[in-house]
N, C-alpha and C positions, 0 to 999 in steps of 0.2 A: 121718587127720586129723579127719574129721567126727566120728567117735566120741569122740575126745579133747575136741573142742569141746563136744559134748553133755554129757560127763561133768562138765566144769568149769561148764557152765551149770546143771546140776542141783545142784551144790554151792552155787553162788551163790544159787539160788532157796531152798534150805534155809536159808542164812545170812540172807536177807532175811526169811523167816518168823520167825526167831529174833531179829530186831532187830539183826543184825550186818551191816556194810557188805558188799554183794555186789560192789562195784566191781572189786576185784582179780581175782576169779575170772571175772567176766564179760569183763574185758579179756583174760585168758589164753584164755578160750573164743573170743573174737573173733580172737585171733592164729591159732588153729588153723583157724578157718573161712577166714581170709584165705589161709593157706598152701594149703588145699584149692583155693581159687579161682585160685591161681597155676598149678596143674596143669590145672584146667578152669574157665575164667572164666565159663562158663554153667552151673555146678553150682547148679541152682535151690534145692536143699535147704540148701546152705551159705549162699546169699544170703538165703533166707527166715529161717534161724536167726540170721543177723546182724541182720536187721530186728527179730526178737523180742528179742534181747539189748539192742538200743538202746531198745526199749520198757521193758525192766526197768530199765535205767539211768535212763531218764526218770522212772519211778515213784520210784526212790530219791531222785533230785534233788528231786522234789516233796515227798517225805516230810521231807527235811532242810531244806526252805525255800530251795533253790537253783533257778536257772533251768534248765529241762530242754529248752529250745527247740532247741539244737544236736542233741540226741539225737532229737527229733521229726523234724528234717530228715533225719538219717542213716537213720532207720528208714523214713520214707516213700520215700526214694530206693531203698533195698534192696527193699522190698516191691513197689513198682511195677516194678522190674526183674525180680523173680520172676514177676510177672504177664505180663510181656512174653515170658518163656520158657515158662511154663505158664499159658496163658490162662484155663483153667477150673478151676484148683486152688482148693479151699476154704480152704487153710491161710493163704496170704497175705491172702485176703479177711477171714478171722477176725482176723488180726493187725492189719489196717488198722482193723477195728472197734475193737480194743483201743487202737490208737494214738489214734484220735479220741476215745475214751472218756477217755484220759488228758489229751488236750488240753482236753476239757470240764472235767475236774477242776481243771486248772490255770487255766482261765478263772474258775472259782468262787473259787479262791484269790486271784486278782488283782482280784476284784470285777466281772468282766465277765459278760455274759450268755452262758451256755454252750449255748444252744439250737441254734445252727448245728452245733456239733461233736457234740452229742448226736444230731442227725438224721443226720449223716454216719456216725456210729458204728453206729446202728441199720441204716442202709442196707447197710453192709458185712456185719454179722452176718446179716442176712436173705439176702443173696447167698450167703454161705457155707453157710447152712442149706438153701437151695434146691438147692445142688449135692450136698451130702452130708447127706441127710435123716436118717440114723440116727446122726449124730455129735452128741452131746449138748452139746458145749462151746459152740457159738454160741448155743444156746437158753439155757444157763445164763448166759452173758455178757449176753444180752439182758435176762434177769431182773435181773441186777445193775445194768444201765444204767437200766432202768425204775424200780427202787427209788431209785437215786441222783437221777434227774431229778425224780421225784415228791416226794422229800424236799426237794430244792432249791426246788421250787415252793411247798411248804408253808412253808418258811422265809421266802419272799418274799410270803406271804399270797396266793398264786395258787391256782387250782383245779387239783388234780392228778388228777381223776377219769379224764380221758381216758388218762392215762399208766397209772393203775392198771388200766384195762381191758385193757392189753397183757399182763396177767399170764398170759394164755393162752399166750404164748410160753414162759413158764417151765413151764407145764403140759405142753408138748410134750416137754420134757426128761424129765419124770416118766413120760410115756407110753412113752418109750424105755427108761428105767431107773428104775422107781418106787421102788426100794430104795436109791438112792444118797443118802447122808446130806446132802450139800451141796445137792442139789436140793430135798429136803424142808426144809432149813434156810432157803433163800432164799424158798421159798413162805411159810413161817411169818413171815419178816421182812416180806415184802410185806403179808401180811394184818394183821400187828400195826400197821404204819404206816397201813393203811386204817382199822383200828379206832380208832387215836388220832385220825385226822383226823375221822372221823364223830363220835367222842365230843366233841371240842372244838366241833364245829359242831352239837351237839345233835341228832344223827341216830342212828337205830338202828344199833348196832355189834356186838351180841352174836353174830350169825351169823359175823362175821369172827373173833371170839374162839374160837368153837367149831371153826371150820375150822383156825385156827392151832394149836390144841391137838393136833389129829390129826397135823399135819405135824411138830410138835415131838416127839411120842411116837415117830413113825416114825424121825426122825433120831437120837434117843437110842438106840433099839433097834439101829440100824446102827452107831453110833459113840458109845458111852457116855462116851468120854474127851474129847469135843469140849466145851471150856469155854464157847464162845460160845453153844451151844444152851441151856445152863443160865441164861445171862444173859437170853436171850430168854424163857425160861420164867418167870423172876422178873419181867421187864417185863410179860408177859402177866398174871401174877397181880395186879399192881398195877392194871392196867386193869380187871380183873374186879371189883375192890373198889369201883369208881366207879359 
């Protein structure tokens, strides 16, 4: 049952990436996880995967402008139950980080201050990374979180420099797997945002541009078909002209 749930969840994630509604296949996936739980109510992996699916459903609801809070509640319940069964597992901790990240994004959509949920998200990502130090996912997620929060602060004319300083968390992912294109991409994106902020505030920014170029080239080398990296390269070229 678990494997069938995983298969449908993977189809749903692919659909979400392509802009197709993942709801149907996530619900089918959930059905198989729940069937597995009828056999073993304490099957931690099935409970954790349910929590992850509810996060994906909340992401989709946010994307289409609908209320995701029911899925937030269901996800939190499942992930906390997982931690009751497996008290030192990094996987529910990482997913709780993702849950609070999505809550922060929803706060921004609603015009609320996301700081509390950003801090909770970071706390859980750090806990996951401390347990499983060679797992790159929490570090990458922290980098995404740092970028999102820094850009939120910039949009509110607040100082993002303390958040940008946390880019070291992203670099930890690169130290584990320096050739993974997504890690190079997120570092480039952080550095481009720093360059833009310093440029607007009449501060020296060229060293960030030079660093970003290196990460972009590494990312292109690893995955030349990644469209987003070329958008970042164009964005960087425009900054260099200023």
